[in-house]
C-alpha positions in Angstrom: -0.1 0.1 0.0 3.0 2.1 0.4 4.6 1.8 -3.0 3.4 5.0 -4.3 4.4 7.1 -1.6 7.7 5.5 -1.6 8.2 5.7 -5.9 6.8 9.7 -5.0 9.8 10.4 -2.5 12.7 8.7 -5.1 10.9 10.5 -8.1 12.3 13.3 -6.2 15.7 12.6 -6.8 17.6 15.3 -9.3 18.8 12.7 -11.8 14.8 11.2 -12.2 13.4 12.4 -15.9 10.2 10.0 -16.1 8.2 7.7 -14.6 8.5 4.2 -15.8 8.2 1.9 -17.0 4.6 1.7 -16.6 1.6 0.3 -18.6 -0.6 -2.8 -19.7 0.5 -6.4 -20.5 -1.9 -8.5 -21.4 0.4 -10.9 -23.1 1.4 -13.2 -19.4 -1.8 -14.7 -18.2 -0.2 -14.8 -15.1 0.0 -11.2 -14.7 -2.4 -8.9 -12.7 -5.8 -9.2 -14.1 -6.9 -6.5 -16.6 -8.8 -4.1 -13.8 -5.8 -4.1 -11.5 -3.4 -3.3 -13.9 -5.6 -0.5 -15.5 -5.9 0.5 -11.7 -2.1 1.1 -11.0 -1.6 2.4 -14.3 -4.0 4.7 -13.6 -2.3 5.9 -10.4 1.3 5.8 -11.9 -0.2 8.5 -14.0 -1.4 10.9 -11.8 1.7 10.7 -10.0 3.6 11.2 -13.0 1.1 14.3 -13.9 1.0 15.6 -10.7 5.2 15.8 -10.3 5.0 17.5 -14.1 7.1 14.3 -15.2 6.5 12.1 -18.3 5.9 8.6 -18.8 7.8 5.8 -20.5 5.0 3.4 -21.5 4.6 -0.3 -21.7 1.7 -1.5 -24.3 1.7 -5.5 -24.9 -1.3 -6.9 -26.3 -3.3 -4.0 -24.7 -3.6 -1.6 -27.7 -7.4 -0.6 -27.4 -6.8 -0.3 -23.7 -4.0 1.5 -23.7 -5.4 4.1 -26.2 -8.1 4.4 -24.1 -6.4 5.2 -21.1 -4.3 7.9 -23.1 -7.0 9.6 -24.4 -8.5 9.7 -20.9 -5.5 10.7 -19.3 -3.6 12.3 -21.3 0.1 11.9 -19.8 3.1 13.3 -21.6 5.7 10.8 -22.3 6.7 7.7 -25.1 4.9 4.7 -25.7 7.9 2.6 -25.7 9.1 -0.5 -27.7 6.0 -0.2 -29.9 4.3 -2.3 -31.7 1.6 -1.0 -33.2 0.2 -0.1 -36.3 0.7 3.4 -38.3 -2.7 4.3 -37.5 -2.4 3.8 -33.6 1.4 5.7 -34.3 -0.7 8.8 -34.9 -3.1 8.6 -32.4 -0.5 8.7 -29.8 1.5 11.3 -31.4 -1.9 13.4 -31.6 -2.1 13.2 -27.9 1.3 15.1 -28.1 3.0 11.8 -27.2 6.2 10.4 -28.5 6.9 6.4 -30.3 9.7 4.8 -28.9 11.1 2.3 -31.8 14.3 -0.3 -30.8 15.9 -3.2 -32.0 12.5 -4.7 -33.7 13.0 -2.1 -36.7 16.2 -3.6 -37.8 14.8 -7.4 -38.3 14.4 -8.6 -41.7 10.8 -9.1 -41.5 10.3 -6.3 -39.8 7.0 -4.4 -40.9 5.1 -2.7 -38.8 8.0 -0.3 -36.8 9.4 0.4 -40.3 6.0 1.9 -41.5 5.7 3.6 -38.1 9.2 5.5 -38.9 8.2 6.3 -42.3 4.4 7.5 -41.6 5.1 9.5 -38.7 6.8 13.0 -38.4 10.7 12.8 -37.6 10.1 15.2 -34.4 7.5 12.4 -32.9 10.3 9.3 -33.1 12.6 8.0 -30.4 15.1 5.3 -30.1 15.6 3.0 -27.5 17.3 -0.2 -26.5 14.6 -2.6 -24.6 17.6 -3.7 -23.0 18.9 -6.4 -22.3 15.8 -7.8 -25.2 16.0 -6.9 -28.8 19.1 -6.6 -29.8 19.4 -5.1 -33.3 20.7 -6.8 -36.5 23.5 -8.1 -36.3 23.3 -8.7 -32.6 20.0 -10.1 -32.5 19.1 -13.0 -30.4 22.2 -11.8 -27.8 22.4 -8.9 -24.7 20.9 -5.9 -26.0 22.7 -2.9 -24.4 22.5 1.0 -24.9 25.6 0.4 -27.2 23.9 -1.3 -29.6 21.2 2.5 -30.6 23.5 3.4 -33.5 22.4 0.5 -35.3 18.8 1.5 -34.9 20.0 5.1 -35.7 21.3 3.8 -38.9 17.9 1.6 -39.6 15.8 5.2 -38.7 18.2 7.1 -40.9 17.8 4.7 -44.3 13.8 4.7 -43.7 14.1 8.5 -43.9 17.2 8.6 -46.8 19.2 11.0 -44.1 22.8 10.0 -42.6 22.9 7.7 -39.2 24.5 10.5 -37.7 21.1 12.9 -38.4 18.8 10.8 -37.0 20.7 10.2 -34.2 21.1 14.0 -33.7 17.0 14.2 -34.5 15.7 11.3 -32.0 18.8 12.8 -29.5 16.6 16.1 -29.6 13.4 14.8 -29.4 14.1 12.8 -26.2 16.3 16.0 -24.2 12.5 17.6 -25.1 10.9 14.5 -24.1 12.5 14.6 -20.7 13.5 18.1 -20.4 17.3 17.9 -20.8 19.9 20.4 -21.8 
């Protein structure tokens, strides 16, 4: 029962720039029931808004509830490790949020993340590692780490028709804006 106060206290540290990873995960049957996930997610979003911090939002097989919750609560933040459609991505960015793309964007059969990267405005995309998971090609199946984000920048640059460095700079500036850094 005290966890929210503990998070509130920890979030007061100057290094904290977001509340997360929070969200909804309906993939695993042994996760908390959907109603419980929604209840606690609302509390976490309320805390983020109270502290004026963005959320890092997780959505796994919960697209409809995720969209409904984000429409209802309108947090500032990023839908990380995005796996939805272009239409969903547009709805998320219309709420003022960002879309996080990771290693899956580099996979040979990646379709949705590539379509999302091509369709959305560059100022709404972030790159991420989701470490230790989903390492980019050529490290697929191995442990992921932040040093591999350059591979996602290269893929994004390819999709956008710009250099790796330009894609990295654009997404870096997006991250600085979201997290209010420098």
